[in-house]
C-alpha positions in Angstrom: 85.9 57.2 43.5 86.2 59.8 46.3 88.8 57.7 48.1 92.6 58.9 48.5 95.0 58.6 45.6 98.8 58.1 45.9 100.7 61.3 45.8 102.5 60.5 42.4 99.3 59.7 40.7 97.6 62.7 42.0 100.5 65.0 40.9 100.3 63.6 37.4 96.6 64.3 37.3 97.2 67.9 38.2 99.0 68.5 35.0 97.6 70.9 32.4 96.4 68.2 30.2 94.4 66.3 32.8 93.3 69.3 34.9 89.7 69.3 33.3 89.4 65.5 33.7 90.4 65.8 37.5 88.0 68.6 38.1 85.1 66.6 36.8 86.1 63.7 38.9 86.3 65.9 42.0 82.8 67.3 41.5 80.9 65.1 43.9 77.7 66.7 43.3 77.6 65.9 39.5 78.4 62.1 40.4 75.6 62.0 42.8 73.1 63.5 40.4 73.9 61.1 37.8 73.6 58.3 40.3 70.1 59.6 41.4 69.1 59.9 37.8 69.8 56.2 37.0 68.1 55.2 40.4 64.9 56.9 39.3 64.7 55.1 36.0 61.7 52.8 35.4 63.4 49.7 34.2 60.1 47.9 33.2 58.9 51.0 31.2 62.2 51.2 29.5 62.1 47.5 28.5 58.5 48.0 27.2 59.7 50.9 25.0 62.6 48.9 23.7 60.5 45.9 22.9 58.1 48.4 20.9 61.0 49.6 18.9 62.3 46.0 18.3 58.8 44.8 17.3 56.7 47.8 16.2 53.8 45.5 14.8 53.4 43.2 17.9 49.9 44.3 18.6 48.8 43.8 14.9 50.4 40.3 15.2 48.3 39.6 18.3 45.1 40.7 16.5 46.0 38.4 13.7 46.3 35.3 16.0 43.1 36.2 17.6 41.4 36.3 14.4 42.6 32.9 13.3 41.5 31.4 16.6 38.0 32.9 16.3 37.8 31.4 12.7 38.8 28.1 14.0 36.3 28.1 16.7 33.5 29.4 14.5 34.2 26.6 12.0 34.3 23.9 14.6 30.9 25.3 16.1 29.5 25.3 12.6 30.3 21.6 11.9 29.2 20.6 15.3 25.8 22.2 15.1 25.3 20.9 11.7 26.0 17.4 12.7 24.0 17.8 16.0 21.0 19.4 14.4 20.9 17.0 11.4 17.5 15.5 10.9 17.5 11.7 10.8 14.6 10.1 8.9 12.6 7.3 10.6 13.8 3.7 10.2 11.3 1.9 8.1 11.2 -1.9 8.6 10.3 -4.3 5.7 6.5 -4.8 6.6 5.9 -1.0 6.7 7.9 -0.5 3.5 5.7 -3.2 1.6 2.4 -1.5 3.2 3.5 2.0 2.0 4.6 0.7 -1.5 1.3 -1.0 -1.9 -0.4 2.2 -0.8 1.6 4.2 -3.3 0.8 2.1 -6.1 -2.9 2.4 -5.4 -2.9 6.1 -4.3 -2.8 9.0 -6.8 -2.2 12.2 -5.0 -2.7 15.8 -6.1 -2.5 19.0 -4.2 -6.2 19.2 -3.5 -7.5 15.6 -3.8 -6.4 12.4 -2.6 -7.4 9.2 -4.4 -7.1 5.6 -3.3 -8.4 2.8 -5.7 -10.0 5.2 -7.9 -11.9 6.9 -4.9 -11.0 9.6 -2.6 -9.3 8.6 0.6 -9.0 12.2 2.0 -10.0 15.8 1.2 -9.1 19.3 2.0 -11.5 21.1 4.4 -11.7 24.8 5.3 -10.6 25.9 8.6 -12.0 28.4 11.1 -10.7 29.9 14.4 -13.7 28.4 16.4 -12.6 24.8 15.5 -9.0 25.4 16.3 -9.9 27.0 19.6 -10.9 23.5 20.7 -7.3 22.4 20.8 -6.1 25.2 23.1 -3.5 26.6 20.8 -1.8 30.0 21.4 -3.0 32.8 19.3 0.0 32.9 17.1 0.0 29.1 16.5 -3.7 29.2 15.7 -3.0 31.9 13.2 -0.3 29.6 11.7 -2.6 26.7 11.4 -5.4 28.6 9.8 -2.7 28.9 6.8 -1.6 25.5 7.0 -2.3 22.3 5.0 -4.9 19.8 6.1 -6.2 16.5 5.2 -9.3 14.7 6.4 -10.0 10.9 5.7 -13.3 9.4 4.9 -15.0 7.2 7.5 -13.8 4.0 5.5 -10.4 5.2 4.2 -6.9 5.6 5.6 -4.1 7.8 4.3 -0.3 8.0 4.3 1.6 11.1 4.1 5.3 12.4 4.6 5.7 15.6 6.3 8.4 18.4 5.5 11.0 16.9 7.9 10.6 13.2 6.6 8.2 12.2 9.4 5.8 9.6 8.2 2.0 9.8 9.2 -0.4 6.8 8.8 -3.8 8.6 9.1 -6.6 6.6 10.3 -10.2 6.6 8.9 -12.4 9.5 9.7 -9.5 11.5 10.9 -8.0 15.0 10.2 -4.4 16.3 10.4 -3.4 19.9 10.1 0.4 20.5 9.4 2.5 23.4 7.8 4.0 22.8 4.4 7.4 23.6 5.7 8.6 23.4 9.4 10.6 26.4 10.9 14.4 25.7 10.7 14.4 26.4 14.4 11.8 26.2 17.1 9.3 23.3 17.1 7.6 21.1 14.7 3.9 21.2 15.4 0.7 19.5 14.0 -2.9 19.2 15.1 -4.6 15.8 15.1 -8.4 15.4 15.3 -8.8 11.5 15.3 -6.1 8.7 15.1 -2.7 8.3 13.5 0.5 6.3 13.6 3.5 8.6 13.7 7.2 7.8 12.7 8.9 10.9 13.5 12.2 12.0 12.2 14.8 12.5 14.9 15.8 16.0 15.5 18.0 17.2 18.6 17.0 20.6 18.1 13.3 20.8 17.2 10.6 18.9 19.3 7.7 17.3 17.6 4.4 18.2 19.2 1.0 16.7 18.4 -1.9 19.0 19.5 -5.1 17.1 20.3 -8.5 18.3 22.1 -7.3 16.5 25.2 -3.7 17.7 25.4 -0.3 17.7 23.6 1.9 14.7 22.8 5.7 15.9 22.7 8.2 13.6 21.0 11.9 13.9 19.8 11.9 11.1 17.2 10.3 7.9 17.8 7.2 5.8 17.0 3.9 6.2 18.7 0.1 6.0 18.2 -2.3 8.8 19.0 -6.2 8.7 19.1 -8.0 11.7 20.2 -11.3 12.2 18.5 -13.8 11.3 21.2 -11.7 9.7 24.0 -7.9 9.9 24.1 -5.1 7.5 24.0 -1.4 7.6 23.1 0.7 4.5 23.0 4.6 4.9 22.8 6.0 2.1 20.5 9.9 3.1 20.8 12.0 5.9 21.9 10.6 8.5 24.4 7.7 10.9 24.6 5.5 12.6 26.9 1.7 13.7 27.2 0.5 16.9 28.8 -3.2 17.0 29.4 -4.8 20.4 29.8 -4.6 21.6 33.3 -2.4 18.7 34.3 1.3 18.0 34.8 3.4 16.2 32.0 3.3 12.4 32.0 6.4 10.8 30.6 6.1 7.4 28.6 8.3 4.6 28.3 8.0 2.2 25.3 5.2 -0.2 25.8 3.1 2.3 27.9 -0.2 3.9 27.1 -1.8 7.1 28.5 -5.4 7.5 28.3 -8.1 10.2 29.2 -11.7 9.4 29.6 -14.7 11.0 31.4 -15.1 8.0 33.5 -11.5 7.3 34.6 -9.8 10.6 33.9 -6.1 10.4 33.1 -4.5 6.8 33.4 -1.4 5.1 32.4 -0.8 1.4 31.8 1.3 -1.2 30.0 0.1 -2.5 26.7 1.3 -4.9 23.9 2.6 -2.6 21.2 2.6 -5.3 18.5 -1.1 -4.6 18.0 -0.3 -1.0 17.1 2.7 -2.0 15.1 0.5 -4.6 13.1 -2.1 -2.0 12.4 0.5 0.3 10.9 1.3 -2.5 8.5 -2.2 -3.3 7.6 -2.6 -6.4 9.7 -4.2 -7.6 13.0 -1.8 -10.0 14.9 -3.4 -12.1 17.8 -1.5 -14.6 19.9 -3.8 -16.5 22.1 -6.2 -13.5 22.8 -9.8 -14.2 23.8 -12.6 -13.2 21.5 -13.6 -10.3 23.6 -10.2 -8.7 23.3 -9.9 -9.4 19.7 -13.4 -7.9 19.0 -12.5 -4.8 21.1 -9.5 -4.2 19.0 -11.5 -4.8 15.8 -14.3 -2.5 17.0 -12.0 0.4 17.7 -10.4 0.4 14.3 -13.6 -0.1 12.4 -15.9 2.0 14.7 -18.4 -0.8 15.5 -20.3 -2.0 18.6 -20.3 -5.8 19.4 -22.8 -7.8 21.1 -22.5 -11.5 22.4 -25.7 -13.8 22.4 -23.8 -16.1 24.9 -21.3 -15.0 27.7 -19.2 -18.0 26.9 -18.4 -16.7 23.4 -16.1 -14.0 24.9 -13.6 -16.5 26.2 -12.9 -18.3 23.0 -9.2 -18.0 22.2 -7.9 -16.7 18.8 -4.5 -16.9 17.3 -3.5 -15.8 13.8 -2.5 -13.0 11.5 -5.3 -11.2 9.7 -5.1 -8.7 7.0 -6.8 -5.5 7.8 -8.9 -4.8 4.8 -11.0 -1.6 4.1 -14.1 -3.8 4.3 -14.5 -5.6 7.6 -16.3 -8.4 6.0 -13.4 -10.6 5.0 -12.1 -10.4 8.6 -15.5 -11.5 10.0 -15.6 -14.4 7.6 -12.2 -15.5 8.7 -13.3 -15.3 12.5 -16.4 -17.3 11.6 -14.3 -20.0 10.2 -12.1 -20.5 13.2 -14.8 -20.0 15.8 -17.9 -21.8 14.2 -19.8 -18.8 15.2 -22.0 -16.4 13.1 -21.0 -12.6 12.9 -24.1 -10.8 11.7 -23.6 -7.1 10.7 -26.4 -4.5 11.1 -25.1 -1.1 10.3 -22.3 -0.3 12.9 -23.4 -3.2 15.2 -22.0 -6.8 15.1 -24.0 -9.7 16.7 -22.0 -12.8 17.6 -24.1 -16.0 17.9 
């Protein structure tokens, strides 16, 4: 704009009307100042300011979107956790169901007394801190167990019970279980066992199931297993996965068909076993398929708490096959064995003589 103009055009601009306009054009300093002002302008800031004018509630809109997204995430997390933490009751097969139904028919249960066939199968006993100390519980857990429910079976009776989470327990004779009336919604599900029991544990992804014994703790997430821990210890995993942690010893993982045992003579051992023996016991039966008499009598002696003596060594090797009902009284079973072996089974207190 500061270049040369034609003479004619310049003369026209010098007229009175255009004099003021011409003077403004000829003021170089004014033009340069305007240019510098525009050059210094922050285009980004100006754009931001303009957008605020156009969308004055943009920040509020963003918060609304964020709130909706958070609600969606929270809802999804809730439903996921609900399904993940859902407790699945144990699967009961037909034999167990029949055994349980028969037990329910014969068993009248009240809060403080448990009756089977008109006679008590179990009773409630007062607990004390000295007794619970033998299970190596934490101070907090021992205090909780002092206030918990407990059932003790008589030496010749068994008992079924269902825990708060749906876990089914088949408590063996002369055994005690201590359990809370209600398990915590979070944390662990813990019981104390003094004796023998078959557990069908409700599956729970969140809460482990722990059986405290005097020999260590069995930890399970929802399977079937048998635990015996009154004088010596054994735990047999029937299905699923579990572990056993002896006191002052590392954790031992178990696979189905494995048994872990603790004894003064052998220490801690793990071996393979036939789980059908334990499953049959849970349904009120003994199942033997080509087992020698010594093996059969060792199973019977464990369940009934008796000692066995053979008058002749050869008797030990007689093979036994068959299914036998496990009656409360041992005599019908011994009479059946007498029939198939042609031997005499003579009882004298807790001793059986075979001759």
